[in-house]
N, C-alpha and C positions, 0 to 999 in steps of 0.2 A: 467568438468561435471557440469551441472546446477542443481539447487535445487528449489523446489517450496514451497511456504508458503502462507497461507491464514490468513489475518488479518481481524478482525471484528471491525467496528467503534462502539465505546461504549460511546463516550462523548456527550455533548450537541449539538455540531455541527455535523450534520448528512449529509449523501449523500442523497440529496433530489431531484436532477434533473440531467439531462445529463451534464450540465455545471459543477456541483459538481463532477461527475464521471471523467470528463476530467481533472479537476483541481487536484484531488487526484492522478490520473494516471500520470499526467505530473510532479508532485512533485517527484515521484519515478523514472520515466523514465529518469530523468536528472542525476541520480546517476550512476557512473561507475560500471559496473558489472550487471546492471539490463538489462535483455533481453526482457521481456514482462510483461505488467501490464494490468489487467482487473478489473475495479472497477464497482460494481453493486449496485445501490441505492435500488433495490428491496429487497435484503437481507442484506444490509449494509456490504458486503464483498469485500475485495480487494485481488485478486489473483496475486501473483508475481512469476516470474521465474527469478532467479538470480544466479550469480557465487559466491559460498560460499568462494572461495579463495580471493575474492575482498571485500566482505562485508557480514554481517549477518543480521538476522531478527531484532535484536535490533536497528541497524542502520536504517532499513526501518521504524520501528515504531517511532523512534526519528524524522525522517524526516517528517512523517505525523503529529506528535504531534506539531512540529514547524510550520506546515501549518494550525494548528487549528483542526486537526482530531485526537482525542484520540482513540487508538486502543489496541487490545490485539491479540496475536498470538493464533489461534485456530487449526492450522494444517499446 
């Protein structure tokens, strides 16, 4: 069963364009267990559908942080 989580970009590096959205989405899509990613510059949110048996939201946030996007889980 898949689980969804929403992360909000809160750091200095923001999602400012379509290229940034793709970059953030690609960072997460490469992880095993991630089924779907949608990043939106409009509201600085990244929605992820993933398999909690394979990874958790802390892994997702750490991957984004390593890519330069500091985030927090909001739902």
